[in-house]
C-alpha positions in Angstrom: -8.9 -2.4 32.8 -11.8 -4.5 32.7 -14.5 -4.1 30.0 -18.4 -6.2 30.2 -20.0 -6.6 26.8 -23.9 -8.0 26.7 -24.5 -10.7 24.5 -27.7 -8.3 23.7 -24.9 -6.2 21.7 -23.8 -8.0 19.7 -24.5 -7.9 15.8 -26.0 -11.3 15.8 -26.1 -14.2 18.6 -23.3 -16.4 18.7 -23.6 -19.8 18.3 -27.5 -19.6 17.2 -26.5 -22.5 14.4 -25.6 -25.8 16.9 -24.7 -27.3 14.1 -24.1 -25.5 10.9 -25.7 -26.9 7.7 -23.5 -25.7 4.9 -25.2 -23.7 2.0 -25.6 -25.9 -1.2 -23.9 -23.0 -2.8 -20.8 -22.8 -0.7 -20.3 -26.7 -1.5 -19.3 -26.0 -4.8 -16.2 -24.0 -3.0 -12.7 -25.9 -3.8 -11.4 -26.4 -0.3 -8.3 -26.9 -1.5 -7.4 -24.2 -4.6 -6.5 -21.0 -5.7 -10.1 -19.4 -6.1 -11.9 -15.7 -5.8 -15.7 -16.3 -5.3 -18.7 -13.8 -4.6 -22.5 -14.3 -3.4 -25.2 -11.7 -2.8 -28.0 -12.2 -0.1 -31.0 -11.8 -1.0 -33.5 -11.8 2.1 -32.9 -15.8 3.4 -31.3 -16.6 0.3 -27.7 -17.3 -1.3 -27.0 -16.2 -4.5 -23.9 -16.6 -6.6 -22.8 -13.4 -9.0 -22.1 -13.9 -11.9 -18.2 -13.3 -13.1 -19.4 -10.5 -15.3 -21.2 -8.8 -12.5 -17.7 -8.6 -9.9 -17.2 -5.0 -9.1 -21.1 -4.0 -9.2 -22.7 -4.1 -5.3 -26.3 -3.0 -4.2 -26.1 -0.4 -1.6 -29.3 -2.2 -0.1 -27.8 -5.9 -0.1 -25.1 -7.9 1.7 -22.5 -9.5 0.2 -19.9 -12.3 0.7 -16.2 -12.8 -1.2 -14.1 -15.8 -0.2 -10.2 -15.7 -1.9 -7.5 -17.9 -1.8 -4.3 -17.2 -2.8 -0.8 -19.1 -2.3 1.4 -17.6 0.7 2.9 -14.3 -0.6 0.6 -14.1 -3.4 -2.7 -12.2 -4.5 -6.1 -13.2 -5.5 -8.3 -10.6 -7.0 -11.5 -11.0 -9.2 -9.9 -12.2 -12.4 -8.6 -15.1 -10.5 -8.9 -18.4 -12.3 -9.7 -21.3 -10.0 -7.0 -24.0 -9.3 -6.9 -26.9 -7.7 -3.5 -27.3 -5.2 -1.9 -30.3 -3.9 -3.3 -31.4 -0.1 0.0 -30.3 1.3 0.4 -26.9 -0.3 -0.5 -23.8 2.0 -3.0 -21.6 1.0 -3.9 -18.0 2.5 -7.8 -17.6 3.1 -10.0 -14.7 3.5 -13.7 -14.2 3.9 -14.9 -10.8 3.7 -18.7 -9.7 4.2 -19.6 -6.4 2.8 -22.7 -3.8 4.0 -24.3 -1.7 1.9 -25.3 1.6 3.2 -28.8 0.7 3.3 -29.1 -2.9 4.4 -32.4 -4.3 6.1 -31.0 -5.3 9.4 -32.8 -9.0 8.4 -29.6 -8.9 5.6 -27.0 -8.3 8.4 -28.4 -11.0 10.4 -28.7 -13.4 7.4 -25.3 -12.5 6.3 -23.7 -13.1 9.7 -25.1 -16.8 9.6 -23.8 -17.2 6.4 -20.3 -16.5 7.0 -20.4 -19.0 10.2 -21.1 -21.7 7.7 -18.9 -20.5 5.1 -16.1 -20.7 8.0 -17.1 -24.0 9.4 -16.8 -25.4 5.7 -13.2 -24.1 5.3 -12.4 -25.2 8.8 -12.1 -21.9 10.6 -9.1 -21.6 9.0 -9.6 -17.9 7.1 -9.6 -14.3 8.4 -12.7 -13.1 8.6 -13.2 -9.0 7.8 -16.4 -7.2 8.3 -16.5 -4.5 5.1 -19.0 -1.5 4.9 -19.6 1.1 1.9 -17.3 4.0 1.6 -14.8 1.9 4.2 -13.5 -1.1 3.0 -10.1 -2.3 4.0 -7.1 -2.4 1.8 -7.4 -6.0 1.5 -11.2 -5.7 -0.2 -9.9 -2.8 -2.5 -6.8 -5.0 -4.2 -9.5 -7.1 -5.9 -11.0 -4.6 -8.0 -8.0 -2.8 -9.4 -10.0 -1.0 -12.0 -12.5 0.4 -9.5 -16.2 -0.8 -8.4 -19.5 0.5 -8.7 -22.0 0.9 -6.0 -25.4 0.7 -7.5 -28.9 2.3 -6.0 -31.4 -0.5 -4.6 -34.0 2.1 -4.5 -33.3 3.1 -8.3 -33.7 -0.5 -9.7 -37.0 -0.4 -11.4 -36.8 3.1 -12.1 -35.8 5.2 -15.6 -32.2 4.7 -16.4 -32.2 8.4 -16.9 -31.2 11.0 -15.3 -28.9 9.9 -12.9 -26.5 11.4 -10.0 -23.3 10.0 -9.5 -20.6 10.5 -6.8 -17.2 9.3 -7.8 -14.2 9.4 -5.3 -11.1 7.6 -3.6 -7.6 7.8 -5.2 -6.2 4.5 -6.2 -9.7 2.7 -6.4 -12.6 4.5 -7.9 -15.7 3.8 -6.0 -18.4 5.1 -8.2 -21.9 5.6 -6.1 -25.6 5.8 -8.0 -27.4 8.4 -5.7 -30.9 7.6 -5.1 -32.0 11.3 -5.5 -30.6 14.4 -7.1 -30.0 16.9 -4.8 -26.7 19.5 -4.0 -26.1 17.5 -0.5 -24.9 14.9 -2.1 -22.2 17.3 -3.8 -18.3 18.3 -1.7 -15.7 20.2 -3.0 -13.2 16.5 -2.7 -15.4 15.1 -4.8 -16.5 14.3 -8.9 -20.2 14.5 -9.6 -21.4 13.2 -12.6 -25.2 13.7 -13.9 -26.7 11.8 -16.7 -29.7 13.1 -18.0 -31.3 11.7 -21.4 -29.2 14.2 -23.8 -26.4 15.1 -21.9 -23.4 13.8 -19.1 -22.4 16.6 -17.2 -19.2 15.9 -15.3 -18.6 18.0 -12.2 -15.4 18.6 -10.9 -14.6 19.4 -7.4 -11.8 21.8 -7.0 -10.0 19.7 -4.0 -10.4 16.4 -5.8 -7.1 15.1 -6.6 -5.6 14.6 -10.4 -5.6 10.9 -10.4 -9.3 11.2 -9.5 -9.9 13.2 -12.2 -8.3 11.0 -14.5 -10.1 8.0 -13.1 -13.5 9.6 -13.3 -12.9 10.8 -17.5 -12.0 7.2 -17.9 -15.2 5.9 -16.0 -17.3 8.5 -18.0 -16.4 7.3 -21.7 -17.0 4.0 -20.5 -20.7 4.6 -19.6 -22.0 7.4 -21.9 -21.9 5.5 -25.1 -21.1 8.6 -27.3 -23.6 10.9 -25.2 -22.1 14.6 -25.3 -20.1 15.6 -22.5 -20.0 18.6 -20.5 -16.9 19.0 -17.7 -18.0 21.5 -15.1 -15.7 23.2 -12.7 -16.8 24.0 -9.5 -17.4 27.4 -8.8 -17.5 28.4 -12.2 -21.5 26.9 -13.4 -22.7 29.8 -14.1 -20.3 30.0 -17.1 -22.2 27.2 -18.6 -24.1 27.7 -21.8 -28.3 29.1 -21.1 -29.3 25.4 -22.6 -26.9 23.7 -20.6 -27.7 25.8 -17.5 -31.5 25.4 -18.2 -31.1 21.3 -18.4 -28.7 21.9 -15.0 -31.4 23.8 -13.5 -33.9 21.6 -14.0 -32.6 19.3 -11.8 -30.1 21.3 -9.6 -31.3 24.7 -9.2 -28.2 27.1 -9.3 -29.9 29.2 -6.6 -30.0 26.6 -4.2 -26.5 25.5 -4.9 -24.4 24.8 -1.6 -21.1 22.5 -1.8 -19.9 21.8 1.1 -16.1 22.1 1.9 -12.9 19.7 2.1 -12.4 20.9 5.4 -15.7 19.5 6.7 -15.3 16.1 5.4 -14.9 13.1 7.6 -12.0 11.4 5.7 -12.0 7.8 4.7 -8.3 7.5 4.7 -6.0 6.6 7.7 -4.1 9.3 8.9 -0.7 9.0 10.1 -1.1 9.7 13.7 -1.4 6.7 15.9 0.6 3.6 16.0 -0.8 1.9 19.2 -2.3 -1.0 20.0 -4.4 -2.0 23.0 -4.8 -5.6 24.1 -7.7 -7.5 25.8 -7.9 -11.2 26.7 -11.5 -12.5 26.4 -13.1 -14.4 29.4 -16.5 -15.6 29.6 -17.8 -15.6 33.2 -21.3 -15.3 32.8 -21.2 -12.6 30.2 -18.2 -11.4 28.4 -15.5 -9.5 29.6 -12.1 -8.0 28.6 -9.4 -8.1 30.7 -6.8 -5.1 29.3 -3.3 -6.4 29.0 -0.4 -3.9 30.9 2.0 -3.8 27.6 3.8 -1.5 26.1 5.0 -2.2 22.6 2.9 -5.2 21.6 4.7 -7.9 21.5 3.5 -11.8 20.0 4.3 -13.1 23.0 1.5 -11.4 24.2 -1.2 -13.4 22.6 0.0 -16.1 24.8 -2.9 -18.6 25.1 -3.6 -21.2 22.6 -7.1 -21.8 23.9 -8.5 -18.4 24.4 -9.1 -15.3 22.2 -7.8 -11.8 22.5 -8.8 -8.6 20.8 -6.8 -6.0 19.9 -7.6 -2.5 19.6 -6.3 -0.3 17.0 -7.4 3.2 18.6 -10.7 2.8 16.7 -9.1 2.2 13.4 -9.9 -1.1 13.2 -10.4 -4.0 15.9 -8.9 -7.9 15.4 -9.7 -10.9 17.2 -7.2 -13.2 17.8 -8.2 -16.9 17.8 -6.1 -19.0 19.8 -5.5 -22.4 17.8 -7.0 -24.8 20.8 -9.8 -22.6 21.3 -13.4 -23.9 21.1 -15.0 -23.7 17.9 -17.9 -22.0 19.6 -15.2 -18.9 20.6 -14.6 -18.8 16.8 -17.6 -18.8 15.7 -18.9 -15.8 18.2 -15.4 -13.7 17.6 -17.1 -11.5 15.0 -20.0 -10.6 16.9 -18.0 -10.2 20.2 -15.7 -7.4 18.3 -19.0 -5.8 17.0 -20.0 -5.6 21.0 -16.6 -4.3 21.6 -17.1 -1.4 19.0 -20.5 -0.3 20.5 -19.2 -0.4 24.0 -16.4 1.9 22.7 -18.7 4.3 20.6 -16.8 4.0 18.0 -18.4 4.7 14.3 -20.3 1.7 12.8 -17.7 1.6 9.7 -15.3 0.2 11.9 -13.3 -2.4 10.7 -14.0 -5.7 12.5 -11.6 -8.7 11.6 -11.3 -12.4 13.1 -8.3 -13.9 12.8 -6.8 -17.7 13.6 -3.6 -18.6 15.6 -1.3 -20.0 12.4 -3.0 -18.0 9.5 -2.9 -14.2 10.4 -2.5 -11.8 7.6 0.4 -10.1 7.4 -1.5 -7.2 7.9 -2.4 -8.7 11.6 1.3 -9.7 11.9 3.0 -6.4 11.5 1.1 -4.9 14.1 4.0 -6.2 16.6 7.2 -5.6 16.8 8.7 -8.7 17.0 6.5 -11.2 14.9 9.3 -12.6 13.3 7.8 -15.4 10.6 6.2 -12.6 9.2 9.4 -11.3 7.8 10.2 -14.9 6.5 7.1 -15.0 4.6 8.5 -12.8 1.6 5.6 -11.0 -0.1 7.2 -11.0 -3.1 8.2 -14.8 -3.5 12.1 -14.1 -3.2 14.4 -16.0 -1.4 17.2 -13.9 0.7 20.6 -14.0 -1.3 22.7 -15.9 1.7 25.8 -15.7 -0.9 28.6 -13.6 0.7 28.8 -10.4 -1.7 32.7 -11.0 -2.2 31.3 -14.6 -4.0 28.6 -12.6 -5.9 29.6 -11.0 -9.2 29.6 -7.4 -9.5 27.8 -7.6 -12.8 24.9 -9.7 -11.5 23.5 -6.8 -9.2 23.5 -4.8 -12.9 21.6 -7.5 -14.9 19.3 -9.1 -11.9 17.6 -6.2 -10.2 15.9 -8.4 -7.7 19.4 -9.5 -6.3 20.1 -6.1 -5.9 16.6 -5.2 -4.1 17.2 -8.5 -1.7 20.7 -7.4 -0.7 20.4 -3.6 -1.0 23.1 -3.0 -3.1 23.1 -0.8 -6.2 26.9 -1.9 -7.1 30.2 -3.2 -5.5 30.8 -0.1 -3.3 33.9 0.6 -5.5 32.9 3.9 -7.1 34.6 7.5 -6.2 33.1 8.7 -2.9 33.7 12.1 -1.4 33.1 12.9 2.3 31.7 15.9 3.9 31.9 16.3 7.5 29.2 19.0 9.2 29.7 20.2 12.7 27.4 22.9 13.6 27.5 25.4 10.5 31.3 24.1 9.6 31.9 21.9 6.4 34.8 20.0 5.9 35.7 18.0 3.3 37.6 15.3 4.0 40.3 13.8 2.3 40.3 10.2 0.4 41.7 7.5 2.6 41.0 3.8 3.3 40.2 5.1 7.0 37.3 6.6 7.3 36.3 7.8 11.1 33.0 9.6 11.9 32.1 11.2 15.1 28.9 10.5 16.7 28.3 14.6 17.4 28.7 15.1 13.7 26.6 14.6 10.3 28.2 13.9 6.8 27.3 13.7 3.2 28.5 11.8 1.1 28.8 11.9 -3.0 29.0 8.5 -4.5 29.0 7.6 -7.9 27.7 4.3 -9.2 30.2 2.2 -10.8 28.5 -0.5 -13.1 30.5 -3.3 -14.2 28.8 -3.4 -17.3 28.5 -1.3 -20.7 25.5 -2.9 -21.8 23.0 -0.2 -22.3 19.8 -2.3 -21.1 22.1 -3.2 -18.1 22.9 0.2 -17.6 19.2 1.4 -17.6 18.4 -1.2 -15.0 20.7 0.1 -12.5 19.1 3.3 -13.3 21.3 6.2 -11.5 24.8 7.0 -11.7 24.7 8.9 -8.3 23.9 8.4 -4.5 23.9 11.5 -2.1 24.1 10.0 1.8 23.4 11.7 4.8 24.5 10.3 7.8 23.4 11.8 11.3 25.5 10.8 14.6 23.6 9.8 17.6 24.6 13.0 19.4 24.8 15.5 16.5 22.9 18.8 17.1 19.8 20.2 15.3 21.6 22.7 13.6 24.4 19.9 12.2 21.7 18.3 11.0 20.0 21.0 9.5 22.8 21.9 7.2 23.9 18.9 6.6 20.5 18.1 4.9 20.5 21.6 3.0 23.9 20.4 1.6 22.4 17.1 1.0 19.1 18.5 -0.6 21.1 21.0 -2.5 23.6 18.4 -4.1 20.5 16.1 -5.1 18.9 19.0 -6.3 21.8 19.7 -8.8 22.7 16.1 -10.2 22.5 15.8 -13.8 22.4 12.5 -14.2 19.9 10.3 -12.2 20.6 10.0 -9.1 18.8 9.2 -5.6 18.8 10.7 -1.9 19.5 9.0 0.9 18.8 10.1 4.5 20.4 8.4 7.7 21.0 8.0 11.2 23.8 6.1 13.1 22.7 2.8 13.9 20.6 2.4 10.6 23.2 2.3 7.8 22.0 0.1 4.8 24.0 -2.6 3.4 25.2 -0.2 0.1 26.5 2.7 2.9 28.6 0.3 4.7 29.5 -1.3 1.4 31.6 1.8 0.0 33.4 1.9 3.1 34.2 -1.9 2.5 32.9 -2.7 6.0 35.6 -0.7 7.9 33.5 2.5 8.8 34.9 3.8 12.6 32.0 5.5 14.6 33.9 7.1 17.4 32.3 9.3 20.2 31.9 12.6 19.9 34.2 13.8 22.5 37.2 12.4 20.5 36.1 14.8 17.8 38.5 17.7 18.7 41.3 15.3 18.7 40.5 13.7 15.6 40.4 16.6 13.6 43.3 18.5 14.9 45.8 19.4 13.5 44.1 19.0 10.4 44.7 15.2 11.1 41.3 14.0 9.6 41.1 11.7 11.2 44.0 9.8 10.5 44.4 6.9 13.3 48.1 6.2 12.1 49.4 9.8 12.8 47.7 10.9 15.5 49.4 9.5 18.9 46.6 11.3 21.0 44.5 8.3 19.9 46.6 5.7 21.5 43.6 3.8 23.3 40.3 3.1 22.5 38.0 0.2 22.0 36.1 -1.0 18.9 33.4 -3.4 18.6 33.0 -4.8 15.2 29.7 -5.5 14.0 29.0 -7.9 11.1 30.3 -10.1 9.1 30.5 -8.7 5.7 31.5 -5.8 3.7 28.1 -4.9 3.6 27.2 -5.0 7.0 30.0 -4.5 9.6 31.6 -1.5 11.0 33.4 -0.7 13.6 31.9 1.5 16.8 34.1 3.0 20.1 32.7 1.4 23.0 33.1 2.7 26.4 32.3 1.6 28.8 31.5 -2.4 28.4 29.3 -4.0 30.9 29.4 -7.3 29.4 31.1 -9.2 26.6 29.4 -12.3 24.8 31.1 -15.0 22.8 30.5 -13.5 19.6 32.0 -10.4 20.3 34.8 -9.2 18.4 36.9 -6.3 19.0 39.6 -4.1 18.2 41.3 -2.3 20.9 44.2 0.2 20.8 46.7 0.5 23.6 50.1 0.7 22.8 49.5 -2.2 20.8 46.7 -3.2 18.6 44.8 -6.0 19.6 42.1 -8.0 17.8 40.1 -10.2 20.5 37.5 -12.8 19.0 35.2 -14.9 21.2 34.8 -18.6 20.9 31.3 -18.5 19.0 32.6 -16.0 16.6 32.6 -17.0 13.2 35.2 -16.9 10.5 34.0 -14.3 8.6 33.6 -12.4 11.8 36.9 -12.5 12.5 38.1 -11.6 9.2 36.4 -8.2 9.3 37.9 -7.5 13.0 40.9 -8.0 11.9 40.6 -5.6 8.5 39.5 -3.1 11.2 42.7 -3.8 13.3 44.8 -3.6 10.2 44.0 -0.5 9.6 45.9 1.1 12.5 49.0 -1.0 11.4 50.2 -4.5 13.2 47.6 -6.1 15.5 47.8 -9.5 17.2 44.9 -11.7 17.2 44.0 -13.0 20.4 41.0 -16.1 21.1 38.6 -15.9 23.9 40.4 -18.5 26.5 43.9 -18.0 24.9 44.5 -14.9 26.5 48.2 -14.1 27.2 49.0 -12.5 30.9 50.6 -9.3 28.6 46.9 -8.9 26.8 45.4 -8.4 30.3 47.7 -6.0 31.4 47.9 -4.3 28.4 43.6 -3.7 27.9 43.1 -3.8 32.0 41.1 -0.3 31.4 39.1 -1.1 29.0 38.7 -5.1 29.3 39.0 -7.8 32.1 38.5 -11.7 32.3 35.0 -10.9 35.0 33.2 -9.7 31.6 33.6 -12.3 29.6 30.1 -14.3 29.9 31.1 -17.7 28.3 28.6 -19.3 25.5 25.6 -16.2 26.6 23.7 -15.6 24.1 21.1 -12.9 24.5 19.1 -11.3 21.8 18.7 -8.1 23.1 20.4 -5.7 25.5 23.6 -8.4 27.2 26.0 -6.9 25.1 27.8 -3.7 25.6 26.7 0.0 26.7 27.9 3.0 26.3 27.6 6.4 27.9 28.2 8.3 24.9 27.6 6.8 21.5 24.6 5.0 22.2 25.7 1.8 21.3 24.7 0.3 24.5 21.2 -0.5 23.1 22.4 -2.3 20.6 21.2 -6.0 19.5 24.0 -8.5 19.9 22.3 -11.9 18.9 24.0 -13.1 16.3 27.2 -13.5 14.8 26.1 -11.7 11.6 26.0 -8.5 13.5 22.8 -6.0 13.3 22.9 -2.3 13.1 20.0 -1.5 15.9 19.1 2.3 16.8 19.3 2.8 20.7 15.5 4.3 20.3 13.9 1.1 20.3 16.2 -1.8 21.6 13.6 -4.7 21.2 12.9 -3.9 17.5 16.4 -5.1 16.7 15.5 -7.7 14.2 14.2 -5.0 12.2 16.9 -3.0 10.5 20.3 -6.0 10.7 22.1 -5.1 7.6 22.2 -8.4 6.9 20.4 -9.8 3.5 19.9 -13.5 4.5 18.3 -12.2 8.0 14.5 -12.1 7.8 13.2 -8.4 7.2 9.6 -7.1 7.2 7.4 -7.6 4.1 7.5 -4.8 1.5 4.6 -2.5 1.7 3.7 0.3 -1.1 1.3 3.0 0.5 -0.1 5.8 -1.7 0.5 9.2 0.3 -0.8 12.4 -0.1 -1.2 15.9 2.1 -4.5 16.6 3.5 -5.4 19.6 5.8 -1.7 19.8 7.1 -1.7 16.1 7.9 -0.4 12.9 6.2 -2.9 10.8 4.5 -2.0 7.0 3.1 -3.7 4.3 1.6 -1.9 0.7 1.3 -1.8 -1.3 -1.8 -1.9 -4.6 -1.6 -0.5 -7.0 -4.4 1.2 -4.0 -6.1 3.1 -3.7 -9.5 4.4 -1.1 -11.5 1.4 -0.3 -13.0 -0.1 1.1 -9.4 2.4 3.9 -9.5 0.9 6.8 -11.0 3.0 10.0 -12.7 1.1 12.4 -10.9 1.3 11.0 -7.4 3.6 10.3 -4.4 3.9 6.6 -3.1 6.1 5.0 -0.5 7.8 1.7 -0.6 8.6 0.4 2.7 10.9 -2.1 2.5 11.7 -3.0 6.8 15.5 -1.8 5.8 14.9 1.4 3.8 11.8 3.8 3.1 11.6 5.0 -0.2 9.8 8.3 -1.6 8.9 7.9 -5.0 8.0 11.0 -6.7 6.0 10.7 -9.7 7.1 12.9 -12.8 4.1 15.2 -12.3 3.3 14.8 -8.5 2.8 18.4 -7.0 4.6 19.4 -3.6 7.9 17.6 -4.5 9.7 19.8 -2.3 7.9 17.8 0.7 9.4 14.8 0.1 11.2 14.3 3.3 8.5 15.3 5.4 6.6 12.9 4.2 8.7 10.1 4.6 9.5 11.2 8.4 6.0 11.7 9.0 5.3 8.3 7.6 8.2 6.3 9.5 7.4 8.1 12.6 3.9 7.1 12.8 3.8 4.1 10.9 0.8 1.6 11.5 2.9 -1.1 13.0 5.8 -1.3 14.9 8.8 0.7 13.4 10.8 3.1 14.9 11.8 7.2 13.4 15.3 6.4 12.9 14.5 4.1 9.7 16.7 5.3 6.7 14.6 7.3 4.0 15.2 7.3 0.3 13.9 9.9 -2.2 14.1 8.3 -6.0 12.0 10.1 -8.7 10.2 8.8 -12.0 11.9 7.3 -14.6 15.5 7.4 -12.5 14.5 4.4 -10.3 17.6 2.6 -9.0 17.7 -1.4 -9.6 17.5 -1.9 -5.2 14.3 0.0 -6.5 12.7 -1.8 -9.2 13.9 -5.3 -7.8 10.7 -5.1 -5.5 8.4 -5.1 -8.7 7.5 -7.8 -10.8 8.3 -7.8 -14.4 9.5 -4.0 -14.7 9.4 -2.2 -17.6 11.5 1.2 -17.9 9.7 3.2 -20.2 6.4 2.7 -18.8 4.4 5.5 -18.0 6.2 7.7 -20.9 2.7 8.0 -22.4 0.9 8.9 -19.3 -2.1 11.1 -19.9 -2.5 13.8 -17.4 -6.1 14.7 -16.4 -5.6 18.4 -18.7 -4.6 15.9 -21.5 -7.5 13.9 -20.9 -10.1 16.5 -21.0 -8.3 18.0 -24.3 -8.2 14.5 -26.0 -11.6 14.2 -25.2 -12.4 17.4 -27.0 -10.3 16.4 -29.6 -11.8 13.1 -29.7 -15.5 13.7 -29.9 -17.2 16.2 -31.9 -17.4 19.2 -31.2 -20.9 19.8 -30.4 -20.6 16.9 -28.0 -17.9 18.1 -25.7 -17.8 21.3 -23.9 -15.4 22.2 -21.0 -16.6 25.3 -18.2 -13.9 26.4 -16.5 -12.0 29.5 -15.1 -9.8 29.9 -18.2 -12.5 30.3 -20.6 -12.6 34.8 -20.9 -16.3 35.1 -19.4 -18.7 38.2 -20.8 -19.0 40.0 -17.2 -19.0 43.4 -15.9 -15.8 44.7 -14.4 -16.8 44.0 -10.6 -17.5 40.4 -11.9 -14.2 40.5 -13.8 -12.4 41.0 -10.2 -14.2 38.2 -8.9 -15.5 35.3 -10.9 -11.7 36.2 -13.3 -9.4 34.7 -10.7 -8.7 30.8 -10.1 -11.0 29.2 -7.3 -9.0 27.3 -4.7 -10.2 25.4 -1.3 -10.4 27.6 1.7 -7.7 25.7 3.6 -5.1 26.4 0.9 -6.1 30.1 0.9 -5.5 30.4 4.8 -1.9 28.7 4.6 1.2 30.8 5.7 2.3 33.2 3.1 5.3 30.9 1.7 2.9 28.0 1.5 0.3 30.1 -0.5 0.1 29.0 -4.8 2.4 31.5 -6.5 -0.1 33.4 -8.6 -2.0 34.4 -5.1 -1.7 37.5 -4.3 -1.4 37.7 -0.2 -3.3 40.7 0.2 -5.8 39.6 -2.3 -6.9 36.0 -1.4 -10.3 36.8 -1.1 -11.1 37.5 -4.6 -10.0 33.6 -4.9 -12.9 32.0 -2.9 -15.6 30.6 -5.3 -18.8 32.3 -4.7 -20.3 30.2 -2.1 -17.4 29.9 0.0 -17.1 33.8 0.0 -20.9 34.0 1.6 -20.2 31.0 4.0 -16.7 33.3 5.8 -18.0 36.9 5.5 -21.9 36.2 5.4 -22.1 38.7 2.6 -21.6 38.7 -1.4 -18.2 39.3 -3.1 -20.2 42.6 -4.3 -21.1 43.3 -0.6 -18.0 43.4 0.7 -16.1 45.4 -2.0 -18.5 48.3 -1.2 -16.9 48.6 2.4 -14.6 50.8 3.2 -10.7 49.3 2.9 -9.9 49.0 6.6 -13.2 47.2 7.1 -12.3 44.9 4.4 -8.9 44.4 6.0 -10.3 43.8 9.6 -12.6 41.3 8.3 -9.9 39.5 6.0 -7.4 39.6 9.3 -10.2 37.9 11.1 -10.8 35.1 8.8 -7.2 34.3 8.4 -7.1 35.6 4.5 -4.9 38.9 5.2 
C-alpha cells in the first residue's frame, strides 16, 4: 500500500528555517542538565512561564515544555535544574501544547520554535504534539495535582460569574468556559458555577468517586470561604428558593438539557486494538509512504538508519521514527509529515503525533514492538536484576527487602505447606502430598499455598504482606469446563481466606518464579494422553509405582529451582547442545548437551532422581547401550551440535504445545506456544531482561475497559476507590482498592487488559489479584518507599462531603440530593424520590442492576430529562397510560 502526501497538507512547511537561529530564551537552557522548563507563545514572542504558574494554561495560546531526566527516572513541574557530567545519558522530551482556541498563527509559530529548540538540543529529543483535553500520559505525569485551563476570552472580564468544567480521573483538569450555558453540561462531568455570593458544585451522576473527591478539593482551594452548594445531577429542583433564583438567573432550569454518558466521545484509551501499521517514508518529488508487510511489528522492521518510518497505531497515535543517519532536514520535517498523514487518513485533529530519534526512543515507543530487547534492560524503577542463584540468597532477605522479592518475584523460599487439587471437567480430586508432582496438559489445577516467612519480626511480616496464595494452573489442552470449574474453586477459596492472600491465575508455559519454586523446580508436565494411566488405580501420578509409564521423554527447562520444570516432548524434531533431557525407558537416562550449564545439568539430575537411579550421559560420550535404549525417542541425527537458535529450532510437540518453546538460553524459558517470537517476554529467570513496569488506572465504561497510564508512578497514585493494573511483564497484578466498586469483575478486568494490551503481549500472561492493605512483597517492591499504613486515613467522596459540611458554617454549605426528604405530591414521590442512574446502567441485564433497582420499575430511576428523551413524554403523562401500553414502551426501550 502506498500513500502520497502533499507538502501543502502539513501543519507548517518543513525546512522554512534554513539555519535555525535559536531564541535567546532557549539558549538559557542547560544542555546537559536535569530540568523542566515551560514557555508560552504569544504571537511571535516566546515568554518563559513563571514557576508559580506551572500548570495553568490559556486555551487561546500555545506552550512548549522541555523536560530532561536520568534514564529510568521522571521529571515533573517541581523538578529543580541540576547539571550532570558530560557522559551522563539523559532522556529528553519536548512537548508543544495547543489550546482549543489557539490561532493558526500561533500554531505555525510554535512549530518554528520547536525546530529551534530541537536543533539547539542536537535533534535528540522526542517531540510530542499535545492538544487540549487529549494530552499524552507523559504530559499528564508532569502535573500530578492536575492543571487548569483558563479561557483567553475572559482575561479582561469580571472575575464572577464563572463556569468551570472539571473532568479526568487521575489528573483533574479544570476548564474555564467562555459562556455559561447548559450545553457544557454532561453527566460524566462535574461543573462549578461561581457567583459573587455562592459557589455551586454540580455533580454529574456518571462521574467517578475519584473525580468527585478531586473536584471538592479543587473547589475548597478556589472558594476562599465563599458559601458552597452541592447540587446532584437530576435534583436541581430541590434547591431552596433563593438558591434556585440565583441559579436560574444564569442557567434557567426550564432550559436544562444534560447530555448522557452514552453520547460521550471518550478521551481515554479503550482496550480494543493492539496492532500497528508501519510505513517507510520516501521523498519522490512529494512524500510517499510505502506500507511494510509485517505481522507483529519488530525492531528489525526499522532497518534503514538513513530513513524515516511512520507508525500508525490505528488512529490512537502516530509515531515518526528518524534514523540516526537521516539528514537533519528529515528530522525537522517529520512532525509536519505526521500531521499530513493524520489529515490524509481523516483521523481526529487531536490525534497524538510523536517524533522519536534512533537511539533516543522513549519507552512508550519501544513497547509497541514485540522484540525490542533493550527496552527491557532499561529498568524504569532503577533496580538491578538479581542474578544470584536463589540457593545462595537468604530467604529472610526476601522478607526484609521487598525490592529483592519484586525483582525475583519470589514471595518466600517455597517451603510452605501446599495442597493441590486436580480438576478434569467437573471432577475435582485432591492429590496426596508427594515430592513428585505431575500435571497433565488436559486438566486444570488449584494449589493452595501457605506462605512461610523466615522471620518473626512484625515489621518484616508486614512487609511480606500475605499469608496465603491461591494458584490456578490451566493446561494447554484443558477444556473450557475444566477451566471454569477450577476458576470457581479458586475464586471461592480466595474469597474465603481469613488471612491476607493473593489469587494467581496462569496457563501452561506462563508459570511465574514462585509457582515453580514451591515445587522446587521439579514440576513435571505430561501430555493429556497420559491422564487415564497416571490417575488410574489411585496411583495419583506416582511415577515410581506405575509400571505402565515406563517410557517417556522429558525436556528440562531452566537452571534453578525458581525457573525449572520438566515437560514431556514427543516427537522431537531437533535437539540443540544447550538442551537437557530425562529419558525413561527400562532405565532412567539424563542426557545433557555440550553447551548446557552446570546448573541446568543439576536441575535435570534432580528430575531424574525422582524416578530412581539414573545414568548421566553427556553429548558426544553416549554409549551404544544408550542409543539402543532410547531409539524410539532420541537419535544422533537430531542433535545439532553447537547450534543456537533463539526460537523455533528446539523441540516440537504434537500434543503438549511445547514445540513453540524458546530454547535459545541455558537459563531456559517458559514460553507460551501462542506467540513463539515473544519468547523473551515471559522467561522466569530474574536475570533475564523483562518489560519495564507499568501502572494503569482502569475502569469499565459502557461495557468496555478503559485505562489511563500513570507514568512515574508511586504509592500515592493508588486510590482506595479505584482499581489498577500493575504490569510487570512476568505477572499482571490487579490491585483492588478497599472501596473500589465492581470488585467481582477483577478477573475480567485483567483478562481484557492482557488480551488487548497496547503493545506486543499475548493473552496467556499470568494474572494476580491483590487487595489494598494485603499487598505481597513481590508487589510492594515495584514502588519506591512503600508505607504499609498509607491510605488508612483515606476520605471517600461521601466523607469529604460530610466534612465539608462540618468544617464550614451551616449557613455556608448545603447539599441538594435525592436522599433528602422532598416536599412533593404523591406522584412526584413515586418518581423524584428514587435514586437516579444513567440510562446505560438501567438497560443492563437483570443480574447486573444495582441491588436497589426493581427490574420491573426501572423507569422511575431515570432523571426527568432522561425520561423525556427516551419516552418523548413526562413521567406524569406516562403514568396516565394503560398498563399494557407502559409495558410495551418499556420493552421497546429495554427498560423492562
